[in-house]
C-alpha positions as CSV (number, residue, x, y, z in Angstrom):
1,M,12.3,1.3,-2.3
2,N,14.5,-1.4,-3.9
3,N,14.2,-3.1,-7.2
4,N,12.1,-6.0,-6.0
5,V,9.6,-3.7,-4.2
6,A,9.3,-1.5,-7.3
7,G,8.6,-4.6,-9.3
8,K,5.9,-5.9,-6.9
9,I,4.2,-2.5,-6.7
10,S,4.2,-2.1,-10.5
11,A,2.8,-5.6,-11.0
12,A,0.1,-4.9,-8.4
13,V,-0.7,-1.6,-10.2
14,M,-1.0,-3.3,-13.5
15,G,-3.0,-6.2,-12.1
16,G,-5.5,-3.9,-10.4
17,S,-5.8,-1.6,-13.4
18,V,-6.3,-4.6,-15.8
19,S,-9.0,-5.9,-13.5
20,V,-10.9,-2.6,-13.3
21,F,-10.5,-2.3,-17.1
22,A,-12.0,-5.7,-17.7
23,L,-14.8,-5.0,-15.2
24,A,-15.6,-1.7,-17.0
25,L,-15.7,-3.6,-20.4
26,L,-18.0,-6.2,-19.0
27,V,-20.4,-3.7,-17.5
28,S,-20.5,-1.8,-20.8
29,L,-21.0,-5.0,-22.8
30,L,-23.8,-6.4,-20.6
31,T,-25.7,-3.3,-19.5
32,G,-24.9,-0.8,-22.3
33,L,-23.7,1.8,-19.7
34,H,-21.0,4.1,-20.9
35,T,-17.8,3.2,-19.0
36,E,-15.4,4.4,-21.6
37,Q,-13.9,7.3,-19.5
38,L,-13.1,4.9,-16.7
39,S,-11.4,2.5,-19.2
40,Y,-9.3,5.3,-20.6
41,F,-8.3,6.4,-17.1
42,V,-7.2,3.0,-15.8
43,C,-5.3,2.2,-19.1
44,I,-3.0,5.1,-18.3
45,F,-2.1,3.4,-15.0
46,I,-1.5,0.1,-16.9
47,A,1.1,2.0,-18.9
48,V,2.7,3.6,-15.8
49,G,2.9,0.3,-14.0
50,Y,4.3,-1.5,-17.1
51,V,7.2,1.0,-17.6
52,V,8.3,0.5,-14.0
53,F,7.7,-3.3,-14.3
54,A,10.0,-3.4,-17.3
55,A,12.7,-1.4,-15.6
56,A,12.5,-3.6,-12.5
57,V,12.9,-6.8,-14.6
58,V,16.0,-5.4,-16.1
59,A,17.4,-4.1,-12.8
60,C,16.9,-7.4,-11.0
61,N,18.9,-9.3,-13.7
62,K,22.6,-9.0,-13.1
63,D,23.7,-10.7,-16.3
64,K,25.5,-8.0,-18.3
65,Q,25.2,-10.1,-21.4
66,L,21.5,-9.3,-21.4
67,L,21.7,-5.6,-20.9
68,A,21.1,-4.7,-24.6
69,V,18.0,-7.0,-24.6
70,G,16.8,-5.4,-21.4
71,F,17.4,-1.8,-22.5
72,A,15.5,-2.6,-25.7
73,G,12.6,-3.9,-23.6
74,I,12.5,-0.7,-21.6
75,A,12.8,1.5,-24.7
76,F,9.8,-0.2,-26.3
77,A,7.9,0.0,-23.1
78,V,8.4,3.8,-23.1
79,V,7.2,4.0,-26.7
80,Y,4.1,2.1,-25.7
81,A,3.5,4.4,-22.8
82,V,3.9,7.6,-24.8
83,L,1.4,6.4,-27.5
84,I,-1.1,5.3,-24.9
85,F,-0.9,8.6,-23.0
86,L,-1.4,10.5,-26.3
87,V,-4.5,8.6,-27.1
88,Y,-6.2,8.3,-23.8
89,Y,-5.3,11.7,-22.4
90,A,-6.8,13.2,-25.6
91,M,-10.0,11.2,-25.0
92,L,-10.2,12.3,-21.4
93,T,-9.6,16.0,-22.1
94,T,-9.9,17.4,-25.6
95,V,-12.4,15.0,-27.1
96,R,-14.6,14.8,-23.9
97,M,-14.7,18.5,-23.1
98,N,-14.7,20.2,-26.4
99,D,-18.1,20.1,-28.1
100,S,-17.0,22.3,-30.9
101,L,-14.7,19.9,-32.6
102,S,-15.5,19.3,-36.2
103,E,-16.3,15.9,-37.7
104,E,-13.1,16.0,-39.6
105,T,-11.1,16.6,-36.4
106,L,-12.9,13.8,-34.6
107,S,-12.3,11.4,-37.4
108,I,-8.6,11.8,-36.6
109,I,-8.3,12.1,-32.8
110,N,-11.3,10.3,-31.6
111,Y,-10.2,6.8,-30.6
112,E,-13.7,5.5,-30.6
113,R,-13.9,6.0,-34.4
114,L,-12.7,2.8,-36.0
115,G,-9.8,3.4,-38.3
116,S,-9.0,6.9,-37.0
117,L,-5.4,8.0,-36.5
118,F,-5.6,7.7,-32.8
119,F,-7.3,4.3,-33.0
120,N,-4.4,3.1,-35.1
121,Y,-1.9,4.8,-32.6
122,D,-3.6,2.8,-29.8
123,L,-3.0,-0.5,-31.7
124,L,0.5,0.5,-32.4
125,G,1.1,1.3,-28.8
126,Y,0.0,-2.1,-27.7
127,G,2.1,-3.6,-30.4
128,F,5.2,-2.0,-28.9
129,M,4.1,-3.3,-25.5
130,G,4.1,-6.8,-27.1
131,L,7.6,-6.2,-28.5
132,S,8.8,-5.0,-25.1
133,T,7.4,-8.2,-23.3
134,F,9.1,-10.4,-25.9
135,F,12.5,-8.9,-25.0
136,L,11.8,-8.9,-21.3
137,G,11.0,-12.6,-21.5
138,F,14.7,-13.4,-22.0
139,L,15.5,-11.8,-18.7
140,V,13.2,-13.9,-16.6
141,R,15.4,-16.6,-15.2
142,G,14.8,-19.7,-13.1
143,K,13.3,-23.2,-13.6
144,S,10.3,-23.0,-11.4
145,K,6.9,-23.5,-13.0
146,S,5.8,-20.0,-12.3
147,R,8.9,-18.4,-13.9
148,K,8.7,-20.7,-16.9
149,A,5.1,-19.7,-17.3
150,L,5.8,-16.0,-17.0
151,R,8.7,-16.2,-19.5
152,M,6.4,-18.0,-22.0
153,L,3.6,-15.6,-21.5
154,L,5.9,-12.6,-22.1
155,W,7.3,-14.2,-25.3
156,V,3.9,-15.2,-26.7
157,H,2.6,-11.7,-26.0
158,G,5.2,-10.5,-28.4
159,V,3.0,-11.8,-31.2
160,F,0.8,-8.7,-30.6
161,F,3.5,-6.6,-32.2
162,L,3.1,-7.9,-35.7
163,T,-0.6,-8.2,-35.4
164,C,-1.1,-4.6,-34.2
165,L,1.5,-3.3,-36.6
166,I,-0.1,-4.9,-39.7
167,M,-3.8,-4.7,-39.0
168,P,-4.3,-1.0,-39.5
169,M,-2.6,-1.3,-43.0
170,F,-5.6,-3.3,-44.2
171,P,-9.4,-2.4,-44.2
172,I,-10.1,-4.6,-41.2
173,F,-11.4,-1.9,-38.8
174,T,-13.4,0.6,-40.8
175,P,-16.0,3.3,-39.8
176,G,-19.5,1.9,-39.6
177,M,-18.3,-1.7,-39.4
178,A,-21.1,-3.9,-38.3
179,G,-20.6,-5.1,-34.7
180,G,-17.3,-3.4,-34.5
181,E,-17.8,-2.1,-31.0
182,V,-18.8,-5.5,-29.6
183,I,-16.0,-7.2,-31.4
184,G,-13.5,-4.7,-30.1
185,T,-14.8,-5.1,-26.5
186,L,-14.5,-8.9,-26.8
187,V,-10.9,-8.6,-28.1
188,L,-10.0,-6.4,-25.2
189,L,-11.5,-8.8,-22.7
190,V,-9.5,-11.6,-24.2
191,W,-6.4,-9.5,-23.8
192,C,-7.2,-8.8,-20.2
193,S,-7.7,-12.5,-19.5
194,Y,-4.2,-13.1,-21.0
195,F,-2.4,-10.2,-19.4
196,L,-3.7,-10.5,-15.8
197,P,-1.8,-13.8,-15.3
198,V,1.3,-11.9,-16.4
199,C,0.7,-9.4,-13.6
200,I,0.1,-12.1,-11.0
201,L,3.2,-14.1,-12.0
202,G,5.2,-10.9,-12.2
203,W,4.3,-10.1,-8.6
204,K,5.3,-13.6,-7.6
205,Y,8.6,-13.2,-9.5
206,F,9.6,-10.1,-7.5
207,A,8.2,-11.5,-4.2
208,A,11.0,-14.1,-4.4
209,K,14.7,-13.2,-4.9
210,P,15.1,-13.3,-8.7
211,V,17.6,-15.8,-10.2
212,V,20.3,-13.9,-12.1
């Protein structure tokens, strides 16, 4: 498996996972069915795919003057993945299977509780993903429309870092917030609609020989 193949596979894994995630959110929003566990599971694969994607972007760029920027992108991708794994693995295991957890414990580790520690960790994780995409955008070279679009999408996605970093510091998401679950679902659907083109353009980027 070479760098381009790894990049294409990772982009496909991310794209497929984001699509399933969006579908699970829509089903939950429209029917009221509980699809949370599926959402947590596929989000783990978004993280796995993204770390490989970041590494492939750096590996396919031969400009040594961009190595520091690329390594920063990979480092922040790893931070994102670690935080996401902590949150969603806890939801799939400890929170789901342990009925004896106290309310005090759940108020900390239950991601579904707005304002909980793990809810804030989740936001922070996606913030670091945004910071990672911002750095990776500098490594996407080429003048084709698709490459320019990918580069811009990666840069703009970096805005999520400041948003996700600052929001938990203010009483925006609080327990018992009216319509909080619906608002959260809609925000995630907007993110899916934004990030899916990144996955598609990322696959196209690696399908062609990258410009270095």
